N, C-alpha and C positions, 0 to 999 in steps of 0.2 A: 480587280483588272491585272490582266496580264502582259507584259512587254514582252515584244520579239526584237531582236537587233540581231542584224544583220551583215554582213559587211558592203559597202556601198548604202548603207539603209536604215534607219531606226525609224520606227512608227509601230501604235498602237495598237495590240488584236480587234478588233471589233469595232474600229477609224471604217472611216472609207479610205477610197483608193487615192483621196487627193493631197498635195503635200499637207504637212502639219511644221508650221515657226516652233521651234521650242524657245527656251528662257530668254536666249543670246537674240532671237531674230532670225537665226539660219534656218532655212530650212531642211527639214530632218535628213531627207534626202542627198542634201546637198552636204550635210555632213559627215554622212556615210563616206559620200566619194571622197570626202577631205581626210576623213580616215584612210582611206582605201590609200590614198595619194600619199599619208605618212609613211604609210606603209613597204610601200616601194618602192619611197625617195630612200627611206632607211635600209632595202637592199642595196641599193647603191652607192651607198656612203654619201649620202648630202649632207652636208653640215647645217648649221642654222637659217633660220631663215632670213631674209632682209630685219633689220631693227624695229624699220616702222610697221612688221607685221605682227610684234609682240602685244602680248593683253597686258593692257597697267598693270602694275605691280598693287597688289590690296593694300589695304589701310592698314593699318598698325590692330592687331587685335587687342578686344581687352582682355584681364584678366581671366574670366572662365574659358575665350577664345584660346586664349595661349596655353593653357593646360591639356585642353583639346584638338591643338597643333602640335606640342612639345613632341608626341611620339616617336621615337626613330624608326629609322628603316625595318621593317623582319630583314635574318641575315639573310634568307634569300632571297628577298629583290635588292639589296642593297649588293649582291655579287652577281646581279647581272650587268650589260651596261645597255645601254640607251636601244642600242639594234634589239638584244632579248629581252629587251622589256616592252617594245614596241611589236615584238613577232608574237608575246605572250598577250597583252592587250588583244590583239587581234583575234587571236585563237578561243580567250572570253568571250571577248564579242558574238563569236558563230557561236558558241555553246551558252547563250545565252546567262551566261556569271556578271550582270550585270556588277554588282555591289556584292555577292556573297559569293563561295564563303571568306571567313576574311582575309586576308596575306596573299589571296589568287583567284580575287576579282578584275572585271575591265580596271574598275575607279582606281582601286588599289595597282598599278599598275600602271596607269595616268599619273598617279599621284607621284609613285616612286621614280616615273622620267622625270617629273616637273621639278619636284628634284634633286633627283640625279644631274640633268641636262635642261636648264632650265630656258624663259625667252619662247618658244616654239608655241606659235599663236594656234596651229592642228590639236595642241595636249590643251591648250587653255579654251579650245574651243571644245573640244571632247567632252572635258569636266561640265562644262558650263550648261553643254546638252544633256549630259547623265545627272545633273541634280534633282530631275523633277523622279526622278527612278528610285536616288535617295532615297527623297523627302516622303514617297506616296510610302516605303519599306518602312521609315521611321513613325510614321506614323500607324501605320496597321501595325506593326511590332508593340503601339501603345494600347490600342485599341486589342490586343492579344495578351497584355499586360507580364510584357517578354519584356522586363527593363532591359536587361542585361544589354538585348538585341540592339534597342531603339538606343540607348546609350554610347553602342558605338555605333550604331549611322548617325546618329546627332555629332559625334566626335569626326565622322567620316566627312560630313558633309560641312564641319566644319574648319575644317585641313583641305578640301573643294572650292569654300570661299568661306572667307569667316563674314563676309558681309551680304550674306546671300538672304531672304528679306523670309524665308521660314524658320531658320533659325534659331530665330529668339519664339516661336510658334513649340518647335519643338524643344527647347528646354524648359520653357516654363511648362508643358502638358507633361514632361519630364520630371520636375521637376512634384508640380501635382499627386503628377500618376508615385511617384515614390514617397514623399509624407503622408499616403494614402495606406500604401505595402505599409510603413514601416507602423504607422494608426494599426491596420488590423496584426501584426506582427504583437502589436504593446499589448495591444486586446486579448490577444489568442495566448499567452504566455499570460498575462493578468488571468482569463478564464481557465487556462491549467490551474497555475498555481491554487486557485481558490479552490479547484478541482479535489486538488491533491489536500489542502488542507482541510476539507470538509471530509475526506475520507479519511485523512489520521484522525478525525476529533468521532468519529466515530465507531470507526476501529478500538479510539479509544477509551471510549464510554462502552463498548460491550464487551473489554475486555476490564474495566471496575464491574461492571455489572453480574462478570460472572466470578470473579472475586471475590464478590460481597456472597451470593451463592454458595459460593465455597466454603467461606467465613461460614455462615449461617449453617451449614447441615453441618461441621467439624462442630460449632457452639451445641447443636439437636443431640450429638454422638455425645460428646460430652458430658452433656446433664445426661441422658439416658445415663451414660457407667456410673453417674455420680448416685444416681434414685436407685438400680442397682444394685450397687457399693453400700448405702445407706439401710434399704433395705437386707442381703444379709447382715448387714452389723447387725440391726433390730435385731433379725431372727440368733443368730448365734448370742446374742445379749439373753434374748428369752432362757433360751438352753442352757446359762450362765448356772451354775451353782450355788455363784456368791450371792449375800442377800439383796433385791432390790426389792423395793416396791411393788406389791401385788397387783395383778389385773381386777379392778372392782368391782365386775360383772362376771365373771365366770370363778366360782368357789369350790372345791373340791372336798368331801364331805369325808374325814377319816374316821373308820369304823374303829369301834374302842379295841383295846391295847386284849389282845385272851391270853386267857389263864395258860400258865407254862405246856405245854402239853410233853410231863413225861410219868414215866411209872411211880418214879418216886413221889416223897413226899413234897409236894407240891410248897413252895417258899411263897411266902409274901414276897409280892411283889410291890416294889416301890411305886408311890404315887406320881403320877403326871401332874409336871406342875406350872406346865411352859409347852402350850400345843403350836404345832405348825402346820399351816396349809396348802398345801403344793399349790406352785404354781403352775395355771395352763396353759402347757405350750403352744406357742403363738398359730406355729402350724397347724396344730389339731384343732385346735380352735376357728383360724379358719375351714378348713376344710370340715370341721364340722362334724369335729370326732368323741366319743365318749369312750370311756375303759376304765378298766380299775387295774390292782399292781399290788402283790403281796409282797410284802419284806419282810425278810429277818435279819437282826440284829440283836447284841451285846448292848445290853445295862453298863454301864461303869459302876465300880463304887461311890462316888462324887457326882452318880446322876446321868451322866453322861453318851450319849451314844455312842457304839464303832462298832467293826466289822458288818454293817450294810452290805445284805447285797437281794437281789433280785430274788422269790421263791417262783414266782408266773406274773405272767403280765397277759393282758387281755386289752388292745392287741399289742403284740408284740412289737418291738422299735417306738414305741412311740410315749409311753407316759413311766420309762423305765428311769430316766435323770431327774427326772421330775418330784417320784417320787423318795429317791434315794437322798438328794436336795432337802427334802421335807424332815426323812425319818435325822436326819443330820443335826435337823435343828431341836431335835424333840428334848427335853429337858427334865427329869427326874427327881423324885426327893433322895437325897443322899441316903444312904443304908451300909454304905460300908463294906459292901459284896456285889459283887458279877451279876448279874441274872441276863436268862437269854428271851429273847422276846419275841412275839411277828406281831404283824400290824398291817392293815389291806388300806389302800388308799383310792377311794373312787374317785373317776374325774365324769363331770356330768356337765351339758353345756346347758346353759341359766337360763329356766324356760319364761318366756313371751308371754 
């Protein structure tokens, strides 16, 4: 409902043109006339009305009322005299500023006038007639969940009349709305906290999963590197010339030592007393390669061999080391003399 207030008349828009009585029982048109007379009297420098016309003093407020009515006058209102306050109140009524804005409304000016120059019956009557507008506005602010405005209007009503019938209802509604607002705020805070906690938990789980994946990949890389190193070590050991356990499956047949190819009368070759089978290279075994190597060497007087060298090899670069190692392990019967010799070592895959 929109209320229209003019000097000399207070009426509810949308109502009939008949006279309407306010909370004090005065006709609203009569109240407007009283307000106009008050403004006119203030311009003529009139004093206070007779004591019998003064409104009765309100009863002592309760603790809640005391808190609402204890606010001092704003500096802008405190600096005005009674005439200035009346003039401002009349202008606010003409401009429909009944209770808003705060500090520049008709109710604010009448309250300031009553506090500064108490005892005027017309001011008390004006405040009484303006109470319904403040009550309606306070209830509308509650309906709109504007708690700050509702609290301001409730305090304004308490200053107008600490015993106003609507005041307990407004206070109770304000308390209920404030409690509901506080509950919603707590629920929102709890929900936001739960969402943040859940997001942090998900982020931590994701980080843990990523860390586990990285650790697994690192372990797999280390294992692959270790396997590669072990394979390389095995191949190097197979190529080594130091004695080791022979591979049981492949066996290379050694050709009998030929007679010395010299034009001079042949010396009797020492008898072979310890033969040595060559070790099949692991790489050649895996690649299924076969071949032969011819090695020249010298039989020492004590029957050992020395100065071994490769004469030919087929294929080249595969079986030479294994052949030289096998020749180094040969032992002949001591003859007290040195004898040049040659030996062909054959490397063949085992038959399946």
